[in-house]
VOVEXKE-557044 format. One record per atom (N, C-alpha, C): residue number from 0; atom name; y, x negated, z. Coordinates in pm, 1 decimal, m for minus. Atoms other than C-alpha are relative to their C-alpha. Example, Ala and Ser with C-alpha at 12.3 -4.5 7.8 and 13.67 -1.06 7.14 Angstrom:
BEGIN
SITE   k  a        Y        X        Z
SITE   0  N   m119.0    m89.0      0.0
SITE   0 CA   m450.0  m1230.0    780.0
SITE   0  C    120.0    m90.0      0.0
SITE   1  N   m119.0     82.0     m6.0
SITE   1 CA   m106.0  m1367.0    714.0
SITE   1  C    109.0     77.0     73.0
***
This chain:
BEGIN
SITE   k  a        Y        X        Z
SITE   0  N   m121.2    m70.7     52.9
SITE   0 CA m13619.6  12852.4   m751.8
SITE   0  C    m75.1     60.7   m167.5
SITE   1  N     18.8   m119.3     97.3
SITE   1 CA m13643.1  13142.4  m1049.6
SITE   1  C     64.6    m32.5   m108.4
SITE   2  N   m114.1    m22.7     63.0
SITE   2 CA m13432.2  13038.2  m1357.3
SITE   2  C    m61.5    102.6   m114.2
SITE   3  N     15.4   m122.4     88.6
SITE   3 CA m13418.0  13328.4  m1596.3
SITE   3  C    143.3    m39.4   m136.3
SITE   4  N    m82.7    m52.6    122.7
SITE   4 CA m13192.2  13218.4  m1922.1
SITE   4  C    149.6    m18.5     11.5
SITE   5  N   m170.5     30.4    m92.9
SITE   5 CA m12864.8  13053.3  m1707.2
SITE   5  C     15.3     59.3     88.8
SITE   6  N      2.6    m91.5   m196.2
SITE   6 CA m12898.9  13285.9  m1408.1
SITE   6  C    m95.6    m86.8     48.1
SITE   7  N     94.3    107.6    m94.2
SITE   7 CA m13050.6  13084.5  m1143.8
SITE   7  C     30.6     64.4    135.8
SITE   8  N     21.1    m18.1   m101.2
SITE   8 CA m13176.6  13222.8   m843.3
SITE   8  C    m24.3    m40.4    132.6
SITE   9  N     13.5     95.2   m113.2
SITE   9 CA m13155.9  12992.4   m556.0
SITE   9  C    m40.5     14.8    132.2
SITE  10  N     69.3     40.8   m126.9
SITE  10 CA m13394.3  12951.3   m261.5
SITE  10  C     82.0   m156.9    100.0
SITE  11  N      3.2    147.5    m86.5
SITE  11 CA m13274.9  12565.1   m112.9
SITE  11  C     81.7     25.8     91.5
SITE  12  N    m39.6      4.0   m116.5
SITE  12 CA m13076.6  12534.0    187.6
SITE  12  C    160.2    m27.0    m65.8
SITE  13  N   m132.0      6.5     52.0
SITE  13 CA m12765.1  12468.5    m20.1
SITE  13  C     89.1    115.7     30.6
SITE  14  N    m43.5   m189.4     20.4
SITE  14 CA m12735.5  12850.6   m108.2
SITE  14  C    m79.0     75.2     54.6
SITE  15  N     64.5    m99.1    m47.6
SITE  15 CA m12834.5  13169.0     45.8
SITE  15  C   m113.1     73.1   m109.3
SITE  16  N     94.5    m78.2     86.9
SITE  16 CA m13126.6  13371.4   m116.9
SITE  16  C     87.7     65.0    m93.9
SITE  17  N    m78.7   m102.9     98.4
SITE  17 CA m12856.0  13611.8   m256.6
SITE  17  C     90.2    m56.4   m103.1
SITE  18  N    m83.0     30.7    138.0
SITE  18 CA m12650.4  13399.4   m482.8
SITE  18  C    m34.4    m42.3    m86.7
SITE  19  N     51.9    m39.1    160.8
SITE  19 CA m12630.8  13440.4   m837.7
SITE  19  C     85.5   m115.4    m32.9
SITE  20  N    m67.3     99.3     52.3
SITE  20 CA m12564.7  13146.1  m1016.8
SITE  20  C     15.4    m51.0   m155.3
SITE  21  N     65.9      1.4    128.1
SITE  21 CA m12500.4  13066.0  m1385.3
SITE  21  C      3.9   m177.7    m18.0
SITE  22  N     15.7    119.4    m11.5
SITE  22 CA m12633.7  12730.1  m1430.0
SITE  22  C    m11.8    m89.6    m92.9
SITE  23  N     54.6    122.4    190.0
SITE  23 CA m12608.8  12438.9  m1733.3
SITE  23  C     37.5     98.4    m68.6
SITE  24  N      8.6   m104.5    102.9
SITE  24 CA m12512.3  12748.9  m1946.9
SITE  24  C    143.5     14.3    m63.7
SITE  25  N   m165.1     m1.0     61.8
SITE  25 CA m12126.2  12700.1  m1969.1
SITE  25  C     51.5   m124.6      9.8
SITE  26  N    m32.9     80.4     36.5
SITE  26 CA m12010.4  12441.0  m2097.8
SITE  26  C    173.6    m19.3      6.8
SITE  27  N   m167.7     12.0    m60.8
SITE  27 CA m11582.3  12331.3  m1962.7
SITE  27  C     39.2   m150.2    m73.1
SITE  28  N    m54.1    141.1     73.1
SITE  28 CA m11466.1  12048.4  m2159.3
SITE  28  C    m97.7    m96.4    m28.1
SITE  29  N    131.8     85.2     44.1
SITE  29 CA m11818.2  11957.3  m2299.3
SITE  29  C    m84.8    m11.4    108.0
SITE  30  N     54.8     68.2    m54.7
SITE  30 CA m11924.8  11906.1  m1984.5
SITE  30  C   m118.9    157.3     18.6
SITE  31  N     70.6   m116.5    m28.9
SITE  31 CA m12218.0  12138.3  m1839.0
SITE  31  C     41.1     72.5    127.0
SITE  32  N    m59.8    m38.0   m135.7
SITE  32 CA m12098.1  12364.2  m1515.3
SITE  32  C    m67.1    106.5     46.3
SITE  33  N     34.4   m118.2   m110.8
SITE  33 CA m12255.7  12559.5  m1265.4
SITE  33  C    124.0     71.5    122.2
SITE  34  N    m74.0   m140.1    m89.6
SITE  34 CA m12092.2  12899.8  m1082.9
SITE  34  C   m107.3     33.9     79.3
SITE  35  N     54.8    m78.9    m93.4
SITE  35 CA m12190.7  13063.5   m770.9
SITE  35  C     44.3    116.1     14.4
SITE  36  N    m25.1   m177.5    m25.6
SITE  36 CA m12143.6  13452.0   m680.5
SITE  36  C    m90.0    m15.2    110.5
SITE  37  N     63.3    m30.9    m83.9
SITE  37 CA m12230.2  13408.5   m355.6
SITE  37  C    m59.9    128.6     89.9
SITE  38  N     33.3   m107.4    m97.5
SITE  38 CA m12173.2  13743.9   m144.6
SITE  38  C     57.3    107.4   m132.9
SITE  39  N    m54.2    m88.9     53.9
SITE  39 CA m12141.9  14054.1   m380.7
SITE  39  C    m10.3    142.2     67.8
SITE  40  N    m90.9   m112.9    m82.1
SITE  40 CA m11929.9  14328.7   m256.9
SITE  40  C    m67.1    115.0    m42.5
SITE  41  N     10.3   m119.7     63.2
SITE  41 CA m12022.8  14712.0   m312.3
SITE  41  C     94.2     44.3    m53.8
SITE  42  N    m56.9    m31.8    108.0
SITE  42 CA m11749.5  14718.1   m516.7
SITE  42  C    m39.4    m41.3   m102.9
SITE  43  N     39.5     39.1    127.5
SITE  43 CA m11882.3  14481.8   m752.1
SITE  43  C   m138.8     51.3    m30.6
SITE  44  N    111.6   m110.0     51.4
SITE  44 CA m12211.2  14708.9   m763.8
SITE  44  C     73.0    113.6    m63.8
SITE  45  N    m70.6   m104.7    106.5
SITE  45 CA m11981.8  14983.6   m847.9
SITE  45  C     40.9    m60.8   m184.4
SITE  46  N    m39.6     91.9    128.9
SITE  46 CA m11840.0  14750.0  m1118.1
SITE  46  C   m112.2    m12.9    m89.0
SITE  47  N    140.0     67.6     73.7
SITE  47 CA m12161.3  14624.1  m1229.9
SITE  47  C    m49.7    166.9    m44.9
SITE  48  N     44.4   m124.1     18.8
SITE  48 CA m12252.5  15020.6  m1276.2
SITE  48  C      4.9     40.9   m113.0
SITE  49  N    m81.6    m50.8     76.4
SITE  49 CA m11945.1  15098.8  m1443.2
SITE  49  C      1.4    m59.9   m127.8
SITE  50  N     m1.9    102.7    146.7
SITE  50 CA m11944.5  14817.9  m1748.5
SITE  50  C   m137.3     21.5    m33.3
SITE  51  N    103.3    m14.9     80.1
SITE  51 CA m12296.3  14889.2  m1804.3
SITE  51  C    m33.8    113.5    m56.8
SITE  52  N    m23.4   m112.2     39.1
SITE  52 CA m12228.9  15247.4  m1837.3
SITE  52  C     74.6     17.6   m111.5
SITE  53  N   m109.6    m44.5    131.5
SITE  53 CA m11936.1  15211.1  m2070.6
SITE  53  C    m76.5    m69.0   m115.6
SITE  54  N     29.2    106.5     97.4
SITE  54 CA m12145.2  14976.1  m2288.6
SITE  54  C   m101.4     72.2    m66.4
SITE  55  N     80.3     18.1     72.5
SITE  55 CA m12318.4  15054.1  m2580.4
SITE  55  C    m81.6   m110.4    m81.7
SITE  56  N      9.9    147.9     97.4
SITE  56 CA m12531.3  14805.7  m2647.0
SITE  56  C   m131.1    m69.1    m69.1
SITE  57  N     75.4     m9.2    179.9
SITE  57 CA m12746.2  14894.5  m2950.8
SITE  57  C     81.0    m29.2   m112.2
SITE  58  N   m108.7     38.4    118.9
SITE  58 CA m12412.8  14847.2  m3134.8
SITE  58  C    141.5     m8.6     85.3
SITE  59  N   m149.2     35.7   m104.1
SITE  59 CA m12129.4  14669.3  m2891.5
SITE  59  C    106.6    m57.0    m81.4
SITE  60  N   m109.1     m2.9    105.7
SITE  60 CA m11820.9  14664.2  m3027.7
SITE  60  C     71.8   m128.8     64.6
SITE  61  N      6.8     90.2    m65.9
SITE  61 CA m11585.7  14372.4  m2975.3
SITE  61  C    128.8     23.4    146.4
SITE  62  N    m70.4    m61.3   m151.0
SITE  62 CA m11363.5  14552.1  m2689.3
SITE  62  C   m107.9     m1.4    109.9
SITE  63  N    150.0     58.5   m109.9
SITE  63 CA m11715.3  14613.2  m2507.2
SITE  63  C    m32.4   m131.5     10.7
SITE  64  N      2.7     90.7     20.9
SITE  64 CA m11764.4  14291.7  m2533.9
SITE  64  C     82.0    m78.1    132.4
SITE  65  N    m54.1     28.5   m128.1
SITE  65 CA m11474.4  14167.7  m2368.5
SITE  65  C     30.5     76.6    100.7
SITE  66  N     m0.6    m79.7   m126.1
SITE  66 CA m11472.3  14430.8  m2116.5
SITE  66  C   m136.3    m93.1     96.9
SITE  67  N     92.8     85.6    m38.9
SITE  67 CA m11814.5  14266.4  m2025.2
SITE  67  C    m21.8   m158.0     42.6
SITE  68  N    m16.6    135.9    m96.3
SITE  68 CA m11699.7  13901.6  m1976.0
SITE  68  C     74.6      1.3     76.7
SITE  69  N    m56.8    m12.6    m84.1
SITE  69 CA m11438.3  14043.5  m1808.2
SITE  69  C    m42.1    m10.3    131.5
SITE  70  N     93.9     16.3   m111.4
SITE  70 CA m11703.0  14139.8  m1556.8
SITE  70  C    m31.8   m128.2     33.3
SITE  71  N     53.4    123.4    m71.4
SITE  71 CA m11868.0  13826.7  m1540.3
SITE  71  C     76.1    m63.9     13.4
SITE  72  N   m122.8     62.5     25.1
SITE  72 CA m11524.8  13651.9  m1525.1
SITE  72  C     28.6     58.9    214.9
SITE  73  N      2.1    m24.8   m134.7
SITE  73 CA m11487.3  13886.5  m1222.4
SITE  73  C   m103.0     20.1    125.1
SITE  74  N    108.4     31.2    m76.7
SITE  74 CA m11837.4  13893.5  m1081.4
SITE  74  C     m9.2   m179.8     83.7
SITE  75  N    m18.0    143.6    m35.4
SITE  75 CA m11770.0  13511.0  m1046.9
SITE  75  C    104.9    m28.9     64.8
SITE  76  N   m131.0     13.0    m69.4
SITE  76 CA m11434.8  13542.4   m844.2
SITE  76  C    110.9   m114.4   m115.4
SITE  77  N   m131.3     78.4     56.3
SITE  77 CA m11247.5  13398.5  m1155.1
SITE  77  C    m17.8   m119.3     m0.3
SITE  78  N     42.1    145.3     m8.7
SITE  78 CA m11393.5  13060.0  m1114.0
SITE  78  C      2.8    m67.6   m179.6
SITE  79  N    m56.9     50.8    110.7
SITE  79 CA m11362.4  13077.0  m1472.7
SITE  79  C     57.7     96.1    m84.8
SITE  80  N   m116.0   m129.0     72.8
SITE  80 CA m11154.3  13236.2  m1757.1
SITE  80  C   m118.4     80.6   m129.0
SITE  81  N    107.1    m79.8     79.0
SITE  81 CA m11294.4  13480.0  m2013.3
SITE  81  C    m15.2    m88.2   m161.8
SITE  82  N      8.7     62.5    193.0
SITE  82 CA m11204.1  13221.9  m2309.3
SITE  82  C    m68.9   m116.7     49.9
SITE  83  N     76.7     71.9     m4.0
SITE  83 CA m11381.4  12952.7  m2124.8
SITE  83  C   m133.1     44.0     m4.6
SITE  84  N    113.4    m86.1     29.1
SITE  84 CA m11690.1  13221.0  m2101.8
SITE  84  C    m49.4     m8.1   m147.6
SITE  85  N     28.3    m46.3    132.9
SITE  85 CA m11650.7  13294.9  m2456.3
SITE  85  C    m52.0   m131.8    m65.7
SITE  86  N     m8.4    125.8     59.8
SITE  86 CA m11589.0  12941.4  m2584.3
SITE  86  C   m114.7   m120.7     93.8
SITE  87  N    161.3    102.9    m31.5
SITE  87 CA m11883.0  12742.3  m2331.7
SITE  87  C   m119.1     48.2     58.8
SITE  88  N    108.4    m65.9      3.7
SITE  88 CA m12137.6  13003.8  m2365.9
SITE  88  C    m52.5      3.0   m126.1
SITE  89  N     70.5     34.6    152.3
SITE  89 CA m12397.7  12926.6  m2632.9
SITE  89  C    m37.8    169.0    m61.0
SITE  90  N      7.5   m117.6     19.7
SITE  90 CA m12438.2  13230.2  m2836.9
SITE  90  C   m119.9     66.0     m3.9
SITE  91  N    167.1      2.4    m94.2
SITE  91 CA m12841.8  13255.2  m2749.0
SITE  91  C     39.1     52.6    103.3
SITE  92  N     17.0    m60.9   m173.8
SITE  92 CA m12731.3  13309.7  m2424.2
SITE  92  C     76.6    144.4     40.4
SITE  93  N   m110.2   m103.0    m21.2
SITE  93 CA m12456.4  13582.8  m2440.9
SITE  93  C    m62.6    122.0     31.5
SITE  94  N     71.6   m118.5    m60.9
SITE  94 CA m12662.8  13899.5  m2417.9
SITE  94  C    m73.2    m12.0     85.0
SITE  95  N     69.2    m11.5    m86.6
SITE  95 CA m12903.8  13777.2  m2212.1
SITE  95  C     56.1    m50.1    147.4
SITE  96  N    m50.8     m3.3   m141.3
SITE  96 CA m12683.6  13645.4  m1944.8
SITE  96  C    115.0     88.7     18.4
SITE  97  N   m101.1   m161.2    m45.7
SITE  97 CA m12450.8  13996.9  m1937.1
SITE  97  C   m146.1     63.2     48.3
SITE  98  N     98.2   m122.5    m46.2
SITE  98 CA m12791.3  14193.1  m1904.6
SITE  98  C    m75.7    m98.2    154.0
SITE  99  N     31.7     46.3   m171.2
SITE  99 CA m12926.6  13949.9  m1595.3
SITE  99  C    100.4    m18.8     81.4
SITE 100  N   m129.9     m1.2   m160.0
SITE 100 CA m12597.1  13934.1  m1420.5
SITE 100  C    m22.9    111.1     15.5
SITE 101  N     m6.0   m117.2    m24.0
SITE 101 CA m12601.5  14310.3  m1439.8
SITE 101  C   m156.4     56.1     97.0
SITE 102  N    172.1      2.2    m23.1
SITE 102 CA m12999.6  14333.3  m1379.1
SITE 102  C      9.2    m92.7    176.8
SITE 103  N     69.1    m12.8   m120.0
SITE 103 CA m12957.2  14111.1  m1074.0
SITE 103  C     92.7     35.8    126.7
SITE 104  N    m95.9    m42.8    m65.4
SITE 104 CA m12652.1  14270.5   m921.8
SITE 104  C    m95.4    175.4     34.6
SITE 105  N     59.4   m148.7      4.0
SITE 105 CA m12824.0  14602.7   m976.1
SITE 105  C   m125.5    m15.2     59.0
SITE 106  N    149.2     63.4    m93.0
SITE 106 CA m13152.1  14452.1   m866.0
SITE 106  C     17.9     31.4    126.1
SITE 107  N    m18.5     11.2   m216.0
SITE 107 CA m13061.2  14366.3   m488.1
SITE 107  C     41.1    118.1     13.8
SITE 108  N    m23.9   m182.9    m15.5
SITE 108 CA m12936.3  14761.5   m462.8
SITE 108  C   m137.8    100.1     11.3
SITE 109  N    133.9    m79.4     46.2
SITE 109 CA m13252.9  14887.9   m617.3
SITE 109  C   m134.8    m44.2    115.6
SITE 110  N     92.8     72.9   m103.9
SITE 110 CA m13495.3  14612.4   m379.3
SITE 110  C     47.6     32.4    126.5
SITE 111  N    m25.2    m48.6   m176.6
SITE 111 CA m13295.7  14704.5    m40.7
SITE 111  C    m34.3    166.0    m43.2
SITE 112  N     40.3   m111.2    m51.1
SITE 112 CA m13332.2  15089.3   m109.2
SITE 112  C   m122.1     27.9    m34.1
SITE 113  N    139.2    m28.9      9.1
SITE 113 CA m13689.0  15051.1   m200.2
SITE 113  C    m69.4    m53.6    156.8
SITE 114  N     95.4     80.7   m116.8
SITE 114 CA m13735.7  14850.3    136.0
SITE 114  C     32.3    126.8     82.6
SITE 115  N     m7.0   m115.6    m94.8
SITE 115 CA m13560.5  15136.3    325.1
SITE 115  C    m79.4    110.5    m11.5
SITE 116  N     80.4   m122.4     43.0
SITE 116 CA m13763.6  15404.1    177.0
SITE 116  C   m163.6    m12.5     57.3
SITE 117  N    155.7     44.0    m26.9
SITE 117 CA m14130.4  15193.9    260.5
SITE 117  C     37.5     22.5    143.8
SITE 118  N      4.2     43.2   m150.3
SITE 118 CA m13948.1  15184.5    632.3
SITE 118  C     30.8    160.3     58.6
SITE 119  N    m54.2    m94.3    m53.8
SITE 119 CA m13817.0  15534.3    683.3
SITE 119  C   m121.1    101.9     m5.0
***
């Protein structure tokens, strides 16, 4: 398995290869929690593109950050709230977690498309 700052790509039996996890980077009630987003719908890919284009990552505003946090909550199917994400995610992991979530979703589409181009 490959770990990248709070995002974990599983290749074990308990998770499909496509599962995206936030592992031990969100604390809820003082305890590390792991959350998994197994099925990434086409609509979620659209939301990912939308969320990433709406935000100026060089100078992020509080409103843009709220939108990104809402995006992550939606990506993980409301297993936690925006407030739980804000309160439970370490400050040093905030931007890396957001960018890795976006990259994981968009990266899956890119790798699938690249495979089709080679086969076509």
